[in-house]
N, C-alpha and C positions, 0 to 999 in steps of 0.2 A: 758459753753465751753466745748467741749467734744474733746479728745484725740485721735484717733485714730494707734492701733498698728497692724502690722501685726510682731511679733517678736521685734521690736522697735517702734517708733514715725513717722507714713510717713507723717501724712499730722489730719487736724482740722476739728470741726464741730460744730454745734449749738442744745441744747436740745429744739426740738420745743412743743413736749407735753411727755408725761409720754412713751414713749415707740419710739419717732419715733427720730434720726437726722438729722441733714440735711448737705452737704459737698456738693465737687463739682465732675462733673463727671469725672474732668480729672484724679482726686487720682483713678479710678477703669478703669482701662485697659478690667478689669473681672469684674465679677457680680458674681463670686466663691465666699462662704463668710466663706470657711474657714478659719482659724487662722488668721479673722480678731475678735478683741477686741474692744470695747470701751469701755473707762474710763471716769467714769463722775467726778465729785467733786474734783478733782487731780491739784494741783498745783506744782510742782513739780516732772521730770521725774527722775529722782535718788534721794533714799530714800523712807521715812514713808510717806504716805499722810492719815491721819486716817479720813478725810472727805468723801474719795472716795468710788465710789462701780464700778463696772465693769459688763458688759451685752457680749455676743456675739451676733450676727447677722444673723436673717435668711433671710433676702430679702435685698438685692441692686437693686434701681428704677433707673437707668439714662436717664434721659431726653430725649424722642425718637430722638430732633431734634437734639441734641447736635453735634456740627461741630469740629473735633478735629484740622481740619487747622485753622479755624477763631476762636475757644474757646468760640463759638456763645451757648446759652443755655446749661453754665457750672452750671449744676447743678444735684445733687442726694438726693434721698432720703435711708436712713436706719432703716428698723425694727429691733427692739433690741429684745430679745430673751424672754423678759419681762420688763412688765413696774418696773419703779423707784420710790422711796418715793420721794416726795420732800422735801428740808428739805433746811437752812440758805446758803447751800454749793451748792445744785442743785436743779434748777429751770429753767423756761422752757422762753427762750426770746421769746418777741413778734413779729409779722412780719409783713411789711408793707402794706398796703392794692393797691390797682392799682391807687387811683387819690394823692396817699401820692408826696411829692415836697420835694425834696433834691437837691436844689438849689448851684449853685456856692457859695465857702466859708461855708457851713454848717458844723458845729463842728460833729470830727465824730472821733470813736474811732477804732482801727485793734486788735485782742488779739493770741495770737501764740506761739507755743514753735520753730518754726523757727530756721533757723540760725541768726545771729546779724547780717554780713553784707554778701560779697559774697563770698565764700566759708570760711566763719567765723562760726564756732561751738560753738554753744550755752552753755556758760561757766559751770559748775558743781555750783547748780544742778540740773543745766536746770530746773531754774523756767519759771513759765510763765509769757509773758512778754507783756506790751502793750505802744500803742503809738498814739498820737492822730494828726487824719490829716485833711485838710477842704477836702470838696467837691469839683472837677474840675469839671465844666459844658463841657456837652458833646461835644458843641460845638469845645470850646478850646479844647479839649480830643481827637478830631477826628483832628484836628490842628494838634497838639503832633505828634500823632502816625499815620496820613495818612488820608485823608478823605476816608472813608467807611469802617473802622476799625474799629470804634467802634459802636458798634449798639445802637436802643433803649432798648436791652437787659442787657446790660452795663450801670453801674455807677462807675465813676474815682475818687480817691482821690491822694492829696500829695501834697508839699509844691514845689512851681518853683524850689527855689533854691535846689531841693534835700534833700536830707540828713536823712529825714523819712519814713519809709514803710515798708513793710510785706517783706517777703522771705522766699528761698527756704524752705521748711514744715510749710509756713504755711496753703499751699492750702485749701481750703473747710472752714476757718477758718471763723468768722462773722466780719461784720465790722456795726455799732453800730452809732446811737446818742439816746441822750435823750431828750423826751419830759417830763416834767412836772414829774412825781416818774417814769417813765416809760421809760425801755431801747427799743428801736424798731431796729430789722435787717434791713438794707436796702443793704446790699450787700454778696456777698460770694466773696473770696480771690480765684482770676482766674489767672489772667497773669499779666506780665508786661513785663518791657526792664530793664534787669538787675537789681540792687538790689539798691534802691535810689536816679536814675541819675537823673540831672536837666531837667525839663521839661516833664519827662516820668511820670509819677502818675501813681500808680496803676492800675488796673481796675479787676473789682468786677461783678459776677452775679447780676443785677438786680433784688433782690427779687419779689418788688411789680408788676413784670412781669408774676409771678407766682401764683398767690392765685389760682385760679380756677385749673392749672396743680397739686399742693400741696391736694387743697381739694377731687382729683376724687381717688387720692392715698391714701386718710387716709379717714376712711368709718368715722372713727368714735371719740369723743372725738378732735377734730378737732382742731388747731393753734391757737391761740388766733391774729389777725393782727388788724393792728391799724392803721390810716391816721395820717403819721407824715406830718406835713407843716411847710414849713422855707421860710425866705424872701431872696430876691435876685431875680437874673437874672443869668440863664443859658445862653444869649447874650453873648460872648468874643469878646470886639474888639482890635483886634491888631493894636497900635501903628503905624503910618508908619513909622518912624523908621527901626520898628524891622520887616514890613513884609519881609517876605523870596523871594529874587526873582528866579522862573522857575528856577530849577537845567538841564544846560545841558551837557548831556552827549558829548563825543568823541574828546572836543575841546582841544587843547595842542598848547597854544599861544607861547611856547617857540620852539614848533620844527618846523625847516626847512628843515626835511630829505626828499633828494630827493636820492643820492646810496652812496654805500662803506657801511660801517661797519666794526667795533670796538668801542673801550670804547666811552662810552658817555662823551664827556667832560663836559659838563655843565647840571647842575640842571633842572629841570621840562620839559626836551624833552620827556617822557614819564611818564606823572603827575598821572597815575593811576596803575604804578609797586607799591607793595607791596613785601617788603620782611616777609615772615614770618619766626619769631624766636622761636624755641621751647627750652626751660628753655634758653633763652639769646644767643642762637646763631642761623645764618642763616640756616633753613631748606631745604625751600621750595620759589618757588616766587609765587603770586598772584596779584589780580587786583582790582582794586575798580571799583567796577558795581553800586552801590546804595551810599546814604547816609553814610550805616551804617553796608555795607554788603560787603565783600571783597568774591571773585570767585578765588578758585585751584583747587588742585589735589586732586582727594580721597585718592589717592597710601601714597602720606605724610602722612595721619594717621593713627591710628590704630584703630581697631573698637573692642567696641564703641571708639570714640575719648574724649580727654580729654582737657576739655575749660581752664584751669588752667592751662595749663605747656603752653598754646603758647599766643605770643601777637604777633601785625601787626605793622610795620612801614612804615609808607606813609612818602612820601616826602624825601626819603633818594636817595641820589646819590655811597655814599662809604659806604662801611661796613667798612673798617678801616681811620678813618679821619673824620673831622670837617663836618657834613651836617644842618647849619641854619635854613634849611626850614621845618625838622623833623619834626613828630608829631608819637608817641608810642601810642598804644591804646590797653584794653586788650579783649579778646574776653569770650563772653558769654556763644555763644553756637559753636558748628561747625554741620553741618546735610550735610550730604554722601547722595548723589543718590547710586542705587539701579539697575540700569540697566546689562546687560550683557555687557560683556567686560568692557571697559574702562567708570571710572566713575568721575563726579566732587563733590568739596565741597565746600559750602556756609561758610563762619565766620561771624558772628553776632557780633559785635562791640559792647563795653561797652559805646560810644556815640559816636556822631557827629562829624567828622574832622570840621576844616573848611577850606572850595573851595577857590582855591586861582591860582595861574599860576603854582602852584608847586605840588598843588594837587586838581586832577578833577578825574571823572567817566567815563569809556571806558563804548561807546556804545556797547551791546550785540548783538551776529546775529542772527534774530529771522524770517532766512529765506533768508536774503541778499542773491543777484547772486554774486559770485567775479572771474571774468572771466578767463582765462587764459590767460595766460602771466600778469597778474596784480602784482605791485610791493607789498608785503605785507616785516614784520618786524618781527622778535621774541627779545625779551631780557631778559635777568637775570643775576643774580650773582651763581656764580660755584669758587670754592676755583683752586687757581691756576694763575684765569686770572684776569685782571683787574690791575695785578703791584700788588705793596704792599699793596694799600689802597683799592684794589679789588673795580675797579670802577665797575659800573652796564654796563653790555657788550650788545651791540647790533647788528643784522648779518640781513642784507637786505637778499630777497630771491623773491619770484614769483611762482604764483599759473600752477600749468600743471595737464593735465586731468588725471585720474585718468584711463584711462580707459575704458573697459565693466566691470568692476568690478561687482556683481548685487549690492553690500551693497553701491555703490560711490553716492548714492542721500543722504548719511549722511559725508560724508565725503570731506573731500580738501585736494590735493595733493599739495608739492609744491617740490624745489629742495631740494637734501639729505644734511639734518641738520647733525648736532654730538653735541648731549645735553648731560648735565650731571647731577647729582643731586639737584644741585644746582636751575637748568632752572628750574626741576617738578615743575608743579602749573602757571608757566608764560604765558605771551598771545602770540598769532599766529596775528598778525592785520595790518592791511588792512585799507584805505582810501579810502570812497566812498563820494561824494558831499561835499568835505570838514570836513567830520566828522569821526574817527578813529572807524572802530569795530574791536571787537574781536570775529577771526573766529571760534578758538580753543583754548584748554588749552594743554600748551605742558605738555610731559610727556618723560622722560628720558626712560623710556621702553616703552613706546608705539610710540613713535616715530620714528617706525621700517622702514626702506623700504619694498616700497612695492611690487608687482610683476612686474614692472619696478625698477629693481636695483638699478636705480640712484635719484630715489623719497622718500620723508618721506610723512607718509602719516598719516590722524589726524579725529578723531570724529569732528562734526560740534556741534557747540555751539546748535544749534536748534534741534539737536538730545534730546535736552535734557531742551527741552524751557518748557513741561509741570511742572516739576522737580522747574526748575527756576521761575517758574510762584509762581507755591505753596509757595514756600521757599524765594523768596527774596519779593514779591508781586511787588506794582508797582517801575517802571523804570525808570530811569531819558529819557527823549525824546532827540533826535539827532537835533530838530529845536527847536525855541525860541518860538511858536505858542501853543504848549502843555503846557495845564496849571497843569499835573497831577506832582509834583516835590518829592514827601513823598515816602520813602518805608511804605508800610503796615507791618502790627506788623501781626508775624504769631505765632504758639506756640513755646517760646522758648525755646527749650531744648528738648535732646532725649528722647524718650517716655517716661520713667521714671523720668523722672523732666519737666513734658513739659511750669510747668509755671516758668516762673523766676519774684518770686515776692517778694522781696522788704526789706528795712533797718529797723532795729525792734531797740528802744534805749532800753536799759537797764535802768527799773525805781524801785524805791523801793517798789513802792505801791503794793500790792496783785489782781490783776485783777479780780478776783471776785468777787471784793468789790465793780467793776461796774454795777453789776446787784443787790445786794442787798442796794444799798443807796436810 
């Protein structure tokens, strides 16, 4: 087990021979080796470690095909400044050969010095942690994360009920299984959804896919590769009672809006509406656009944003009062677009809300045409409106021509709207062929008058199509004949923390003993 430091621990790694350590490529946005120190034989991050040695690093080799968006090929090699001497406390791990099989249910262990819960620091003296997690077959893992998210270069491990996994700071560390007297590394901690969430196992780089690449970079004293064989099956049969129906966007069974505009008097009229709460108070609006993603306005957030400050409330009607259908969810990641001018934000939820008549995703504009004269709506919460209970407000408007503006292809113009801060991040919504589409994200600052004084002008969501495709991934369809209904997994986090890796349990035994039993 290796601890990687730049002033403090930031990632894990594994010793694979006397002068090379293996880790994750996402730990190294740059291959600059300055101030990078590797500790081996370490037990605690605080206090003395009499059995440890340290080395600087002379070379970082990230896999040339590492994809920062999908986390494919998330593996890296670090060459130490000088070889280390093996002891009872410093030994290399064996690596799995390409013909190894780590099938569903295989007993595995993951180790590291990461957080012990989402946002929960490892307590003093910050001892090395270990947790046992079973392998989850790639078939099931692809169902969990969305078809196509889990490649053959990945391996998954975790409990269906959650509660055990790795977490932030464990990136690059090893996932190992024991065969006879040998510990064989099957995975490198890569990414996940939140920390130990049910039905979201940790995702690891599959070591067995990289024997040729590793050996091509380590000319002498090559690591020990061992074939691991497990019994079981990667084929996952989902019982009919748990098979999810396709998620269809833009459905609002409780909505019968024809005209008007005032307080929304019943729950479920706009089932995708989200109240974004900062430190427990409504700050901005948003919309559920996928099973675990909410869209809002980038202006609502600091840069970089702090996800732990935010929660999302779905199914809410009143800011003050009873809301029997609402669900409150934590936020694991906030990603802001970076185009010139106005920008949007995507909030990744810590869990998927149960969909109902009161909680549904809206369809996103990906090039739809909203004809001049079309009736559209905005909705939101702002202080001082909606009475004492601050009931959700709605307002009808209509699409107007933006004139001869050269940038009108990425804009939609409506009758003049007066918006306040609490409305920012909410939707401009129009109905097409029976489905509700979000045409734009509201902004109290950018809903300015266009060159025609009696208009409001917004950037359409189609302007952000590339960003939304990358960050949100697979989107619900507006028609029931589509089969892709899951949200794909992306790098869960800002560049400094791209891997939202998973929960570790405190245990009394010393992890390094695993490798010498």
